[in-house]
Structure formats: C-alpha cells, structure tokens
DRENKE-763727 format. One record per atom (N, C-alpha, C, CB): residue in three letters; x negated, y, z. Coordinates in steps of 0.02 Angstrom, whole numbers, plus 50000, padded with zeros to 5 digits. Glycine has a CB too. Example, Ala and Ser with C-alpha at 12.3 -4.5 7.8 and 13.67 -1.06 7.14 Angstrom:
# DRENKE-763727
Ala493404971650390Ala493854977550390Ala493404983550390Ala494354977650452Ser493584988850354Ser493164994750357Ser493555000250394Ser492964997050286
END
This chain:
# DRENKE-763727
Unk497464912647465Unk498114915447481Unk498064919747544Unk498644909747491Unk498354925747544Unk498314930147602Unk498694927047661Unk498594937147586Unk498514929247722Unk498824926347781Unk499564927547783Unk498504929147844Unk499784933547765Unk500494934947768Unk500874931047714Unk500624942547760Unk500564930347655Unk500894926447603Unk500934919147623Unk500514927147536Unk500404916647655Unk500404909747680Unk500974908747729Unk499734908047714Unk501054913547775Unk501584912947826Unk502274913147795Unk501514918547877Unk502364917447745Unk503014917847712Unk503174911447674Unk503034923947664Unk502654908647641Unk502744902147607Unk502934896847658Unk502104900147569Unk502584896847716Unk502754892147770Unk503494892847789Unk502304893347832Unk503704899147799Unk504404900347818Unk504884897547766Unk504524907847828Unk504734898847703Unk505184896747650Unk505214889147643Unk504974899747584Unk504634885847649Unk504604878647637Unk504724874347699Unk503944876947609Unk504484876747757Unk504524872647817Unk505094874547865Unk503874873047854Unk505294880847864Unk505814882947911Unk506464878847905Unk505974890147901Unk506684877147843Unk507284873047839Unk507204866347876Unk507464871747766Unk506584863847879Unk506454857547913Unk506354858447988Unk505854854147883Unk506094864348008Unk505894865348077Unk506374869648117Unk505224868548079Unk506864872748084Unk507294877548119Unk507654874348178Unk507794880448070Unk507864868148171Unk508214864748227Unk507744863948286Unk508484857948204Unk507114862148272Unk506624861348325Unk506464867948358Unk505994858148298Unk506394873148318Unk506224879648346Unk506804882248390Unk506074884748290Unk507414880748369Unk507984882448411Unk507974878348475Unk508644881348373Unk507754872148471Unk507704867948531Unk507194870848580Unk507494860748511Unk506644873548555Unk506164876748599Unk506484882548636Unk505554879248559Unk506884886448600Unk507244891848633Unk507674889348690Unk507664895648583Unk508014883748679Unk508444880848731Unk508034877948788Unk508904875448700Unk507464875048773Unk507024872748826Unk506774878548868Unk506424868848797Unk506584883948834Unk506364889948870Unk506894892448917Unk506174895548820Unk507524891948896Unk508084894248938Unk508114890649005Unk508734893448901Unk507844884649008Unk507854880849071Unk507274882749117Unk507814873349057Unk506814886949092Unk506234889149130Unk506224896749130Unk505564886249101Unk506664900049169Unk506744907249165Unk506094911049179Unk507264909549215Unk505984916249140Unk505394920349148Unk505134922649080Unk504844916449185Unk504624926849082Unk504344929649020Unk503974924248980Unk503864935349037Unk504084924348915Unk503774919648869Unk503324923348819Unk504304915448831Unk502754920348802Unk502324923048749Unk502284918048692Unk501614924748777Unk502384920548632Unk502314916348572Unk501634917948542Unk502904917548520Unk501164913348549Unk500474914348527Unk500394912448454Unk499984910148571Unk500074917048415Unk500034916248342Unk500744916248314Unk499644909648322Unk501104921548327Unk501824921748313Unk501974922448239Unk502134927548350Unk501484924448197Unk501604924848126Unk502164929648108Unk501764918048099Unk502644927248070Unk503194931548047Unk503714933048101Unk503534928247989Unk503624930148161Unk504084931548216Unk504704927248218Unk504274938548214Unk504744922248175Unk505344918048172Unk505484914648239Unk505274912748117Unk504964911748269Unk505074908448334Unk505244913548388Unk504444904548354Unk504944919448386Unk505104924648436Unk505844926348434Unk504684930948423Unk506104926948373Unk506814928848367Unk507274923448396Unk506984930048293Unk507074917248389Unk507484911848418Unk507414911548494Unk507274905048388Unk506804912548519Unk506694912548592Unk507064918348624Unk505944912948608Unk507084924048589Unk507384930148617Unk508134929248632Unk507294935948569Unk508444924248602Unk509144922848617Unk509234920248689Unk509434917748568Unk508684917648717Unk508724914248782Unk508274917248836Unk508564907048774Unk507764921148815Unk507254923348863Unk506904929548836Unk506744917748876Unk506654933948881Unk506214939348858Unk505584936348829Unk506044944248916Unk505344939148773Unk504774936248738Unk504314941648711Unk505014931648682Unk503674940048711Unk503154944248680Unk502834940048625Unk502624946648732Unk502744943048566Unk502404939648512Unk501694942148504Unk502784940448446Unk501224937548494Unk500514939448485Unk500244936548421Unk500094937148545Unk499884940848383Unk499544938448323Unk498954943148310Unk500034938248262Unk498444940548276Unk497854944548262Unk497924948548197Unk497244940048257Unk498404946648156Unk498494949648091Unk498984955548093Unk498734944348040Unk498734961548082Unk499164967548087Unk499714967448034Unk498734973848079Unk499544965147974Unk500054964847921Unk500614960147940Unk499734962747854Unk500424954647971Unk500924949747994Unk501374952848047Unk500574943448022Unk501074956548094Unk501464959648148Unk501924965048120Unk500994962748200Unk501694968648071Unk502124973748039Unk502734970448008Unk501734977747986Unk502624964847976Unk503174961047946Unk503644958448000Unk502904955147903Unk503364955748054Unk503774953148109Unk504194958648140Unk503324949848163Unk503874964448152Unk504234970048183Unk504804972448139Unk503764975848197Unk504704972248073Unk505224974548028Unk505854970148030Unk504964974847956Unk505774964048055Unk506324959348059Unk506624958648129Unk506104952548035Unk506284961648178Unk506534961148248Unk506274967048288Unk506304954348280Unk506614972648282Unk506384978848312Unk506414978748388Unk506794984648287Unk506814974248417Unk506904974048489Unk506404969548524Unk507604971848505Unk505954966348487Unk505444961948517Unk504774965448518Unk505394955248477Unk504414964748574Unk503754967848581Unk503224963248552Unk503604969348656Unk502834966048506Unk502294962248474Unk501624965448492Unk502384961948398Unk501124961148503Unk500454963348523Unk499944960548473Unk500294960948596Unk499474964848453Unk498924962548411Unk498364960148456Unk498674968248364Unk498184953748450Unk497674951048494Unk497424944348471Unk497924950548564Unk496854942248497Unk496524935948481Unk496774930448527Unk495754936648486Unk497014925048499Unk497264919448539Unk496724916248581Unk497584914148494Unk496094917448563Unk495534914748602Unk495294919448656Unk494964913248556Unk495574925448657Unk495424930448710Unk496064934348723Unk494824935248689Unk496544931248753Unk497204934248761Unk497184940548803Unk497684929148792Unk497494945948780Unk497474952348815Unk498004952948870Unk497564957948765Unk498044947748911Unk498544947548964Unk498214945649030Unk499114942648947Unk498534947649085Unk498274946049151Unk498374938649167Unk498614950449205Unk497994936249215Unk498074929449239Unk498784928349265Unk497554927849295Unk499064922549250Unk499724920549276Unk500274925549259Unk499684919649351Unk500234928549200Unk500714933749180Unk501364930849151Unk500404938349130Unk501354924449131Unk501924921649096Unk502164915149127Unk501754920449023Unk502814914049120Unk503124907649140Unk503054902449084Unk503864908649159Unk503104904749022Unk503084900248965Unk502634902848910Unk503794899148938Unk502354898348872Unk501974900148812Unk502174895348756Unk501204899848824Unk502164897848696Unk502344893748638Unk501794894248585Unk503024895748609Unk501614888548557Unk501144888448500Unk501454883848447Unk500424885948521Unk501724886848395Unk502054882948342Unk501634882948279Unk502764885848327Unk501414877148259Unk501024876248197Unk500424880948194Unk501474877248136Unk500084881848250Unk499524886548252Unk498904883348283Unk499704892748291Unk498904876748288Unk498304873148311Unk497944869848253Unk498494867848364Unk498324866548210Unk498014862448157Unk497584866348108Unk498554858848120Unk497724872748099Unk497374876648048Unk496704879448072Unk497804882248024Unk496534878248135Unk495924881148165Unk495404875748178Unk496094884848229Unk494774877948186Unk494254873248205Unk494354871248277Unk493544876448195Unk494074865548297Unk494204862848364Unk493984867548419Unk493844856248372Unk493424871148410Unk493194875748463Unk493704881348473Unk492514878748445Unk494014883748419Unk494524888948426Unk495144886248460Unk494714891748356Unk495324880048445Unk495904876948479Unk495774876448554Unk496044869948450Unk495164874448572Unk494984873848643Unk495044880448679Unk494274871048650Unk494794885748647Unk494834892448678Unk495564894548687Unk494464897648636Unk495984893148638Unk496694894848643Unk497014891448703Unk497054892848579Unk496864885048711Unk497174881348767Unk496904883748834Unk497034873848759Unk496264885148838Unk495974887848900Unk496284894548918Unk495214888648893Unk496374898848869Unk496674905348881Unk497414904748899Unk496584909848820Unk497754900048866Unk498464898948882Unk498544896548954Unk498774893948834Unk498104892148975Unk498114889849045Unk498014895649093Unk497574884549056Unk497584900249075Unk497434905949119Unk498044910549129Unk496854910049091Unk498424911749075Unk498964916649080Unk499624913749105Unk499074919749012Unk499664907149110Unk500274904049136Unk500244903549212Unk500384897049105Unk500824904549244Unk500834903649317Unk500834896149334Unk501444907149348Unk500814894649398Unk500724887649419Unk501274882949395Unk500694887349494Unk501884885549387Unk502444881349365Unk502584882249290Unk503064882949405Unk502134885549255Unk502254887249185Unk502234881349138Unk501754892249163Unk502554882249080Unk502584877049028Unk502314879648962Unk503304874549020Unk502004875148925Unk501764876548858Unk502164872248809Unk500994875048851Unk502474875648760Unk502874872348709Unk502464871948644Unk503554876048696Unk502474866248612Unk502044865048554Unk502434861748497Unk501454860648573Unk502294864048436Unk502514860548376Unk501894859848332Unk503094864348338Unk501754853748309Unk501204852948262Unk501224845948231Unk500524854148296Unk500744844748188Unk500734838548149Unk500454832748190Unk500334839448086Unk500674826748172Unk500424820548202Unk500054816448149Unk501004816548233Unk499674811648172Unk499334807148127Unk499844802548094Unk498794803048164Unk499774801848028Unk500244797547991Unk500074790248004Unk500224799047915Unk500504786848041Unk500374779948062Unk500774774848022Unk500514779048135Unk501304777047989Unk501744772347953Unk501824774547881Unk502434771947988Unk502104770147841Unk502234771947770Unk502694777847766Unk502524765947733Unk503204777947808Unk503694783447808Unk503354790047826Unk504254782047858Unk502914790047876Unk502584796247896Unk502084798447843Unk502234795347963Unk501774793747808Unk501314795547754Unk501684798947696Unk500934789347728Unk502284796647683Unk502694799747631Unk502874806947652Unk503344795647618Unk503074807747715Unk503244814347740Unk502644818947739Unk503514813947810Unk502054816147757Unk501464820347759Unk501234822447689Unk500904816647794Unk501424818747637Unk501234820647569Unk501514827547552Unk501504815447518Unk502114829047575Unk502414835747564Unk502024841047603Unk503154835747586Unk501854839547666Unk501464844147707Unk500774845247676Unk501394841447779Unk500474839947650Unk499814840147619Unk499794845447564Unk499624833247589Unk500304845747524Unk500334850647469Unk500354857747497Unk500954849447424Unk500774858947548Unk500824865547578Unk500164867647610Unk501384865647631Unk499844862947645Unk499214864447677Unk498664865947626Unk498994858547722Unk498674862447570Unk498194863747517Unk498274870847489Unk498264858547461Unk498894872947481Unk499024879647454Unk498814885147503Unk499764880247438Unk498754883447567Unk498584888447617Unk497844890447616Unk498754885847686Unk497434886847579Unk496734888747574Unk496254883347597Unk496604895047613Unk495624883847575Unk495134878547588Unk495024877347662Unk494484880347555Unk494874882647700Unk494734881747771Unk495334879047809Unk494504888447802Unk495914882047795Unk496534879847826Unk496644872347813Unk497144883947800Unk496554870447751Unk496664863447730Unk496174858747765Unk496604862847654Unk495534860647767Unk495024856447798Unk495154855647873Unk494324859447787Unk495334861047906Unk495474860747978Unk496094856447992Unk495574867748007Unk496594857147949Unk497204853247957Unk497064845747950Unk497734855347905Unk496664844047900Unk496484836947890Unk496114834147951Unk496054836247827Unk495654838147978Unk495274835948036Unk495724834948096Unk494724841048054Unk496204839548106Unk496674839148162Unk497084832748158Unk497144845248162Unk497334831248099Unk497754825248090Unk497334818848097Unk498094825448022Unk496744818848066Unk496314812848069Unk496094811348141Unk495704813748025Unk496034816648182Unk495814815548251Unk496394813648297Unk495484821848277Unk496984812548268Unk497544810148308Unk498134814748313Unk497314808548375Unk498084820748283Unk498644825348283Unk498794828148352Unk499254822048256Unk499414830448360Unk499604833848423Unk499574829148483Unk500304836648416Unk499764822948474Unk499764818148530Unk499064817448560Unk500014811248508Unk498564816548516Unk497874815848540Unk497614822448569Unk497424813448483Unk497814827948539Unk497594834548563Unk497824835848634Unk497844840048516Unk498464834548648Unk498714835648716Unk498374831048766Unk499474834648718Unk498224824948745Unk497864820348790Unk497164822848805Unk497824813348758Unk496814825248753Unk496124827748763Unk496094833648810Unk495824829648696Unk496624837548811Unk496614843648851Unk497034843048915Unk496874849448810Unk497184836748933Unk497504835248997Unk498164838949006Unk497034836849054Unk498544839348952Unk499214842148955Unk499714836548969Unk499394845948890Unk500134837549018Unk500644832649036Unk501274834048996Unk500784832849113Unk501524828948961Unk502124829848920Unk502754828648961Unk502104824948860Unk503184833748964Unk503814833249000Unk504384831148954Unk503984839949033Unk504394833848894Unk504894832048844Unk504544831448776Unk505464837448841Unk504804826848735Unk504464825648671Unk504964823048620Unk503894820648680Unk504924825648559Unk505324823148504Unk504884822748442Unk505954827648490Unk504934817248405Unk504584816448342Unk505064817848285Unk504284809348336Unk504784820248229Unk505194821348170Unk505444814748143Unk504794825248116Unk505964815148103Unk506244809048074Unk505734805248032Unk506854810748030Unk505264808848003Unk504744805747961Unk504124803948001Unk504554810347904Unk504084806148064Unk503534804348107Unk502874807948093Unk503414797148101Unk502904813348055Unk502284816848037Unk502184823248077Unk502274818447963Unk502634824848122Unk502564830648166Unk502974829448229Unk502784837248129Unk502834833548280Unk503214832748342Unk503254839348380Unk502884827348386Unk503704839448427Unk503824845148471Unk503744842748543Unk504534848348458Unk503394846848583Unk503274844848652Unk503374850548701Unk502564842148659Unk503644848848759Unk503644853348817Unk503124850448865Unk504364853948850Unk502614854348881Unk502054851748921Unk501894856448979Unk501434850748877Unk501494853949025Unk501204858249077Unk500494855949089Unk501624858149143Unk500094860449117Unk499394858949130Unk499324854849194Unk498974865349134Unk498894849749190Unk498764845449248Unk498184848449288Unk498614838149225Unk498324854149320Unk497794857749357Unk497644854449424Unk498004865049368
END
C-alpha cells in the first residue's frame, strides 16, 4: 500500500477514534505558547487542529503526502524533511508533536527522531505523543485486534515494526527508555493506546 493511501486509510479508520485526543493535544499546546512542529505530519490532520491554538509547521518526508496536506490547509507551512535529520536550528521550537509515527519505524530510526526532537526544542519545550501501548488486559487485547488489522494492511515492514514496538512495551516503555518525563497522560478506553505530554530530562 502506498504511503499516502496508508495515511488516508488511517484517517478514515482511526481519526473517528483519535480526533478527541488530537484536539486535546491542540489544547495542551495552547498552554505552552510558541512555535510547534508536527513531525511526520502525514495528511496534516493534527497540524490543522494545532493551528487553532498555536502557529505550527508540518514536516514529512513524503512529497505526495505534503501535497495532499497542503491542499487541505493552505495557511499552514509544510516542510519536506527527514525526521531523523530535522532541517531546523537548535532550540527552534517550544513544542513538538509525534502522533502515531513511532511504532511503524525500526528502533534505530525512533532513537534518531527523539534525539533530533530534543535538539530542536528549547529548554522549556514539550513533546506531545500519541501511540500504541502493550495490550495488558483482555479489554486492551480486544481493542488491539482492530488496530492489528489496520497495521497489517499498512504493509509488511510497517506491521513488523509495529509488533516490535508493542511487544517491547509500547509508548510507556519507549518514553522510559528515552528518559522522557511525563507531565500529562491519558489512556484510551480500551487501554491499547495513550496520549502524553512530556519533556526531556536533560
């Protein structure tokens, strides 16, 4: 499945479930005034929600994805760039957001993303995250069954990386491994994903 088709499928299937959380990120951003970057912005859905509360820049490596995002939000600035080598100066942003863009990558790529995000955030900056958690209960396993199907449709590599991310503890374990301090946290009703407001423990 092409990257843009994958993203559109994600929007169609997951946005109804995640829209409230993505709006919450926008409201959290509003409490931390300053420029925000949405890393791996995809179709630009999160950018459009953040833009209600804060100036925002969207970044993605896929030109077709950015063209689609721009067609839906002409007033938002989008940049083509690698999340592992962000084309921004040190301490350029107050906030960064990564929504559902960790689980689909190999661990080394995730590490580079976090290192680069730390570099571009100022000392008081915050990183907002949405991603999957390890299914620990019967209820969360049922919820993850739906996600499992979507991840499978996204392609072999995407699916394998997603499985590894969840098996290694999901977002909770990832933030612990990278010494991110959680300021605010909400789990989904099914317990298979979560949203976090974090900062780096520098």
